[in-house]
C-alpha positions in Angstrom: 5.9 12.1 -29.5 7.5 9.6 -27.0 5.7 6.9 -25.2 3.6 7.9 -22.1 5.4 7.5 -18.8 4.5 4.3 -17.0 4.3 6.1 -13.7 3.3 9.6 -12.9 4.7 11.0 -9.6 4.4 14.2 -7.7 4.7 15.4 -4.1 1.8 17.5 -3.0 0.7 18.5 0.6 3.4 16.2 2.1 2.2 13.2 0.1 4.1 11.2 -2.5 1.4 10.5 -5.2 2.2 7.7 -7.6 -0.1 6.7 -10.5 0.3 3.7 -12.6 -0.3 5.2 -16.1 -1.5 2.3 -18.3 -5.2 2.8 -18.4 -5.4 1.3 -21.9 -3.8 -1.9 -20.5 -6.0 -1.8 -17.3 -2.8 -0.7 -15.5 -1.4 -4.2 -15.8 1.8 -4.8 -14.0 4.5 -5.4 -16.5 8.1 -5.9 -15.4 8.9 -2.4 -16.4 6.1 -1.0 -14.3 7.2 -3.1 -11.3 10.8 -1.9 -11.8 9.7 1.7 -11.8 7.6 1.2 -8.7 10.7 -0.2 -6.9 12.8 2.7 -8.0 10.3 5.3 -7.0 9.7 4.0 -3.5 13.4 3.3 -2.8 14.7 6.6 -4.0 12.2 8.7 -1.9 12.6 7.1 1.5 14.7 10.0 2.9 12.5 12.8 1.5 11.9 14.9 4.6 8.9 16.6 2.9 6.8 13.5 3.1 4.2 12.3 5.6 2.7 9.5 3.5 2.4 8.0 0.0 -0.6 7.3 -2.2 -0.6 4.7 -5.0 -3.4 4.6 -7.5 -4.1 3.6 -11.1 -5.0 5.9 -14.0 -8.6 6.1 -15.1 -11.6 4.7 -13.3 -11.7 1.1 -14.4 -8.7 -0.6 -12.8 -6.3 0.0 -10.0 -4.2 -2.8 -11.5 -5.5 -5.8 -13.4 -2.7 -8.0 -12.2 0.5 -9.1 -14.0 0.8 -8.2 -17.7 0.3 -11.6 -19.3 1.7 -10.5 -22.6 4.9 -9.3 -20.9 5.1 -12.4 -18.8 4.2 -14.9 -21.6 7.8 -15.9 -22.2 8.4 -16.8 -18.6 8.1 -20.6 -18.8 10.9 -22.3 -16.9 11.3 -22.7 -13.1 14.4 -20.5 -13.3 12.7 -17.7 -15.3 9.7 -17.9 -12.9 11.9 -17.6 -9.8 13.7 -14.6 -11.3 10.5 -12.9 -12.3 9.0 -13.5 -8.9 12.0 -12.2 -7.1 12.0 -9.0 -9.1 8.3 -8.4 -8.6 8.4 -9.2 -4.9 11.3 -6.7 -4.6 9.1 -4.0 -6.0 6.3 -4.8 -3.6 8.8 -5.0 -0.7 9.9 -1.5 -1.5 6.3 -0.4 -0.9 6.0 -2.6 2.2 9.2 -1.2 3.6 8.6 2.4 2.7 9.2 4.3 6.0 5.9 6.2 6.0 2.3 4.9 5.6 1.3 4.0 2.1 -2.3 4.2 1.0 -3.6 2.2 -2.0 -6.4 4.4 -3.6 -8.4 1.9 -5.6 -9.8 3.9 -8.4 -11.1 0.6 -9.9 -10.6 -3.1 -9.7 -7.5 -4.7 -8.1 -7.3 -8.2 -9.5 -4.7 -10.9 -9.0 -1.3 -9.3 -8.8 -3.2 -6.0 -8.4 -4.7 -7.2 -5.2 -1.3 -8.3 -4.1 -0.1 -4.7 -4.8 -3.0 -3.3 -2.8 -2.3 -5.3 0.3 1.4 -4.5 0.1 0.3 -1.0 1.0 -0.6 -0.2 4.6 -4.1 1.0 3.9 -6.7 0.7 1.2 -9.3 3.4 0.3 -11.8 2.2 -2.4 -14.0 4.0 -4.9 -17.6 3.0 -4.5 -17.4 0.9 -7.7 -14.0 -0.7 -7.0 -13.6 -4.4 -6.4 -10.7 -6.4 -5.1 -9.9 -10.1 -5.5 -7.2 -12.7 -5.3 -8.4 -14.4 -8.4 -5.2 -16.2 -9.2 -7.0 -19.6 -9.0 -8.9 -18.7 -12.1 -5.6 -18.9 -14.0 -4.6 -22.0 -12.0 -1.8 -20.2 -10.2 -1.0 -19.3 -6.6 0.0 -15.9 -5.3 3.6 -15.0 -5.9 4.6 -11.6 -4.8 3.9 -11.8 -1.0 0.2 -10.9 -1.4 -1.1 -14.3 -0.1 1.0 -13.9 3.0 -0.2 -10.3 3.5 -3.8 -11.3 3.1 -3.5 -14.2 5.6 -1.9 -11.8 8.1 -4.3 -9.0 7.5 -7.5 -11.1 7.6 -6.6 -14.1 9.6 -6.1 -17.6 8.3 -9.7 -18.7 7.9 -11.0 -15.6 6.0 -7.7 -15.2 4.0 -7.8 -18.8 2.9 -11.5 -18.5 1.9 -10.7 -15.5 -0.3 -7.7 -17.2 -1.9 -9.1 -20.7 -2.4 -12.5 -19.5 -3.7 -10.9 -16.7 -5.9 -13.5 -14.4 -4.5 -14.0 -10.9 -6.0 -15.3 -8.5 -3.3 -17.2 -5.3 -4.0 -16.2 -2.3 -2.0 -18.8 -2.6 0.7 -17.9 -6.3 1.3 -14.2 -5.5 1.3 -14.8 -2.9 4.1 -16.8 -5.3 6.3 -14.2 -8.1 5.7 -11.3 -5.8 6.7 -9.7 -5.7 3.3 -10.6 -2.0 2.9 -10.1 0.8 5.4 -12.5 3.2 3.8 -14.9 3.4 0.9 -16.1 6.4 -1.0 -19.8 7.1 -0.6 -22.0 6.5 -3.7 -21.4 9.4 -6.0 -18.5 10.7 -4.0 -15.2 11.3 -5.8 -12.4 9.0 -4.7 -10.1 12.0 -4.1 -12.6 13.4 -1.5 -12.8 10.0 0.3 -9.0 9.7 0.2 -8.5 13.2 1.6 -10.9 12.5 4.5 -9.0 9.3 5.3 -5.6 11.1 5.1 -6.5 14.2 7.2 -5.9 12.8 10.7 -2.7 11.1 9.5 -1.4 14.3 7.9 -1.7 16.2 11.2 0.9 13.9 12.8 4.6 14.8 13.1 6.8 13.1 10.4 9.1 11.4 13.0 6.0 10.0 14.8 4.7 8.5 11.6 8.0 7.0 10.8 8.2 5.5 14.2 4.8 3.9 14.0 5.5 2.6 10.5 8.8 1.1 11.6 7.1 -0.7 14.5 4.3 -1.9 12.2 6.8 -3.2 9.6 8.8 -5.2 12.1 5.5 -6.7 13.5 4.4 -7.5 10.0 7.8 -9.3 9.5 7.0 -11.4 12.6 10.0 -10.3 14.6 10.4 -11.8 18.0 8.6 -9.9 20.8 11.9 -9.0 22.5 13.1 -7.2 19.3 9.8 -5.4 19.0 9.9 -4.3 22.6 13.5 -3.0 22.1 12.4 -1.2 18.9 9.4 0.4 20.5 11.5 1.6 23.4 14.0 3.2 21.1 11.3 4.8 18.9 9.5 6.2 22.0 12.8 7.7 23.3 13.5 9.2 19.9 10.1 10.9 19.7 10.0 11.8 23.5 13.2 13.9 23.3 12.2 15.6 20.0 11.3 19.3 20.3 7.9 18.6 18.7 6.9 16.5 21.7 7.8 19.2 24.2 6.1 21.9 22.2 2.9 19.8 22.4 3.4 19.0 26.1 4.0 22.7 27.0 0.8 23.7 25.2 -1.1 21.3 27.5 0.8 22.2 30.6 0.5 26.0 30.2 -2.4 27.6 32.2 -5.5 27.5 30.0 -3.9 25.0 27.7 -5.6 21.9 26.3 -6.5 19.2 28.7 
């Protein structure tokens, strides 16, 4: 029998579903896992079946427990560290740049590099027992894969700096009130049910519209000049305005007795 696959992937109901499959290692992010994440998200960008992607961990303990310290234990020099960081950031960038919304489904704790992976996604839906924390400071390191930047942009400088500098570990309810989570499963509710409830409005949208909104969000996230954002928004609006899906929806409203 061969080794278990590091990632499990399937497309179901218009959603690319990716599971980190290392529950016995708390879904730690080895270089091999990060490489497969990059491959998966870069090779599916043009899949016309898709409306969204969901990333989760196997089991119910950990979404991802951070970098795999055993795998990274031989990274000692500045050059090795820079190479490892670039490879890992490229994996998370593949998720950030995925042309459709990506939801992190936190089946359990997202710690350190796992928290960075979670905020690389566009949204976060947490199981009731899940926690998330940029606990890098407990290992006397800083964030490395773009997650610190993401957290500061997402939460604002003051709140982001507080979480980073205090190595705070937030429970699901606190993550929701802080803005780090977009939805949390109710006590006793299965994460899949909470995830489906979050996805339902999104999955009713036309794929080209979702791609347009994600493109605009990504360029805003990358802090492009406002003139570039205005030009992009104008182009995306024009693309979706002339699409037959728009006119089908407009005709439905304009027809006598149609929706108002």
